[in-house]
N, C-alpha and C positions, 0 to 999 in steps of 0.2 A: 332631357326628358319633357321640357315644357312644350316643345315642338309637338311631340307625340300627343300630349294632352290637349293642345289647340285642335289638332287634326280630329281627335275623337269627339271633342265638344262640338266641332263644325258637323260631323256625321250625325250626332244626336240631334242637333238643331234641324238638319235636313229631314231626318225621320219625323221629328215632331211636327214640323210644318207639313209634311206629307200627309200623315195621318190626321192631325188635329185641325188643319186648315183646308187643304186642297181636297182631301178625300174624307172629309168629316162625315158626310152623308154617303151611305153605301149606294153605288150606282154602277151601271154596266160600263166599262171602260171601252169606248169606241176606238177604232183605228186611228182617227185623226187625233184624239187626245193622246193615245199612247205614242204616236209619232212625234208630237210636240215634246212630251216628257222624255223620250228616247233622245232627242235632239239636245234637250237641256242637260241631261246627264252626261252625255258624250262630250258636250262642250265644256262642262265643269271639268271633267277628267282631262281633257286636252289642255284646258287653261291651267290646270294644276301643274303641268309640265313647267310652266314659268316660275311656279313656286319652288319646284324642285331646283331649277337652275339657280335662283336666288339664294336658297338655303345652302347649296353645296358651294356656291361662290363666296358667300359670307362665312362659310364654315360654322353654320348655326346648327347643324346636326352632325352626329357621329358619322365618320366615314371609314369604317374599318376595312373596306376593300380598296381604298385609295382612288376613288373615282374623280375625274375631272368633271366640272359642271355640264359640259357638253356630252360626255359619255354617260352621266347620270340621267340626263333627260332622254337620251336614246334608249337606254335600258329601261327606264320608266315607261316609255310609249311602247316598246316592243313587249314588255310584260303585261301592259294593260291590254293590248291587242290579243295576246295569247289567252288571257283569262276571258276577255269578251267572246272570243271565238269558241272556246270551250264551253261557255255558258249556253251556246245554242243547243248542245245536246241536253242540257238541263231543261230547256223549254219543252222539248218533246215529252220528256218524263213527267213534268209537271202537268201538261195537258192530259196525259193518259190518267194521272192520279185524280185530278179534277173530275174527269169523265167518269172514271170508275166509282168514285163516291157520290156522284151526282151533285156537285157543289154548284149552287146558283152562280151565275156570272157575276151578279152584283156584290156577291161576298167573297169573290176570289181574291180581290185586292187585299182585303183584311187578312186573309190567310197567308198570302205572300209577304205581307209587311212583317208579321211576327216570325215567319219563317226565315226571312233574311236577317232580322235582328239577331236571332239565335245563330245563324250561319256566320255572322260577323265575329261572334264570340268564339265559336269553335275553330274558325279559320285563323284567328289571331294566335290561339294556343298552338295550332298546328304549325303556323309560320315560325313562331318562337322556337318550337321543338326542332323543325327541319333545319333552320339556320344554325342552331346549336350543334346539331349532328355534322353538318358540313364543315363548320368551322373547327370541330374537334377531331373528326375522322375524315381524312381525304378520300378514302376508299368507298365512302358512302355515296359518292356521286355515281359510282359504277352500278351500285344497286338501284338507285333512283332511275338511272338510265335504262337498265334492263327492265325495270317495272313499267316504264313508259312504252318500251317497244313491245312488251307483252299486252299492255293495255290497248295499244294501237291494233295489234293483231286481233284481239278479241272484238274490238269495234268493227273491224273489217269483216270478221266472220259472223257477228251476231246479227239477229233480226229484232229490232226495237219493238216490231209490232207484235211480238210474242210476250211483251212484258205485261203482267197483270198485277197491280198492287195487292189485290185481295188474295193472291196466291203466295205472296212474298212472305218470307220469314219474319219480316218486321211487323206486318199487319197480324199475323197469327199470334205473335207474342204480346202485342198491345191489348189484344182481346182478353188476354189471361190476367192483365194488370188492371184495365178499366172496363167496367160495364158499358156496353156500346148499345146505341140506338141508331136506327136508320132514319129516324125523324130529325128535322131541323127546327131550330128555334131562333129564327132570324139570324143575326150575326154572332150568337152565343156559342161558345165552345162546349158548354155543358148545360143540361136541363134536368129538371126533376120530374120523374113519373112515379106515381104511387109511393112517394116518399123516398125514392132512390135517385141518387145523382149519377146521371148517365152521360157519357161522352158522345157528343153529335158528330156527324160525319165531317164537320169543319175542323173539329180537333183531331180526328183521326188522320185527315188529309195533311194537317199541319205537321204532326209528328212523322208521318211517312216522308213527307217533303224534307223535313229537318234532317232526318236520319239518312235519307238518300243523298242529300247535299254533302254530308260528311264523306260519303263514298266517292262523290265526284271530286271532292277536295283532295283525295289521295292521288288523283291524277293531276289536278291543276297546280297544287303546291309544288310538287317536284318539277313540273314543266316551268314555272316561272324561276324556280331556283337554278335552272339550267342557264337562265339569262344573267342572274345576279344573286350574290348572297348578301346584299345589303339589306338589312332588315327593314329599314323605313321605306325604301323603294318597293320591296316585296309586299308590304303590308298596305301601302296607300294604293298601288295599282290594283291589287287583289280586291280591296274593299270598295274602290270606286267602280270596279267592274260589276261587283255584286249589286251595288245600289241601282245600277241601270238595268238589272235583269228583270225587274218587275214590269217596267214599262216596255222592254223588249219582248217579254212573254205575250202581252196583250197586242203587241204590233205584229208579231211574226207567227204566233200560234195558230192563226186562221189561215196562214199561207204555207204551213209545213209540207203539205203534199206537193207544192209547187217547187220546193227546194230539196228534193229527195236525194240529190247528189252531194249535198253539203257535208254529209257524213264522211265522204271520201277526203274532203278537205281537212277535217279533223284528224283523220287517220295519218295523213301526210304530215301535218303539223306535230302530232304526238311522236311520230317516228323520227322526225328531224331533231326535235329537242332531246329525244331519247339517245340518238347517235351523238348529238353534241355533248352531252354529258359523258358518254362512255369514252369519247376521244378528246375530252377537255384538256387532259394533261400532255396530249401529243400534238393536237392540231388546234390552232387558234382561229375560230370562225368569227369574223368581224360582224358587229351588231347590225350594220346595215343589211348584211346578207340574211340574217335571222328575220329582220323586219320584212325584207323582200319576199322571202319563202312564205311567211304568213299571209301577206297581202295577195301574192299570186295564187296561193292555195285556196283562199277564200273567194277570190274573184273568179277563179276557174270553176269551183263548185257551183256558185251562183249562175255563172254563164252557161255551164253544161246544163243545169236544171231548166233555165229558161229556153234555151235552144232546142233541147230534146223534147221538152214539153210542147213547144210549138210545132216540131216536126210531126209528134204523134197526133195533135189536134188536126193538123192538115191532113194526115192519112185517114183519120176518122171521117172527116168531111168528105174526102174523095171516095171512101168506101160506101158512104150513104148515098 
């Protein structure tokens, strides 16, 4: 358990440095700064694969699924890439939430910081629950697999452009609990008007993001459990992917329109891991193939977005 404790302490130190040192003063996160921090978080996550190898080699962490050090590293990297790729869908939703509640850009990092801190706690509980279910009931993998296939189908048929946080069930019920104001008071989540304590748009956006992330976790947790049921690998890969979500948001949120086909990549990934879970007791799919499917799917979505956008731009120029 001390290994888990050290990892959690490491995460808390990173978060404290992030908010208390590097982002102490509220400011607009530019693309260059976001790119640097994205590279930092991805580098930390990939470097952690060396820690995974060492821990499993020295048998310093419980190994309930009997993984070899090499296989543990492969499953960790595959799980991390799955979580990172599924986070792209979160980015679009977060951008819509911020736009809907008119959150100033310089305060968006603060909202995301507290949102991700809460997401870590909720996902830890969901991971523990999910791993316990899989270890106790073999048949639950079929339920998870079918759920992922259903999610992939919904994602394929849905139009994210129709999402409006102010019309959501979550927002309507928040208004019943907290008195709400449309005014902002700097980076404060609450303000006092005429002796009343009112929730600012920053707090409303935070709660909506928090609860929306729980819904996303219902997809991402089963997806990584399709790769491994080892709790330490599931937890570390998931949390490190979440930590990189903030900088990734500021990096790619301004470029979402350019990557409009990336959603199809996520559909393929979810469908693949869903099928993998359903056939897990009859067909053994090697981890390198899972990793290849993820990389090719993401690369194909990005390439299609870039090429098709270029062709459309050329056609517009010709028409003019």
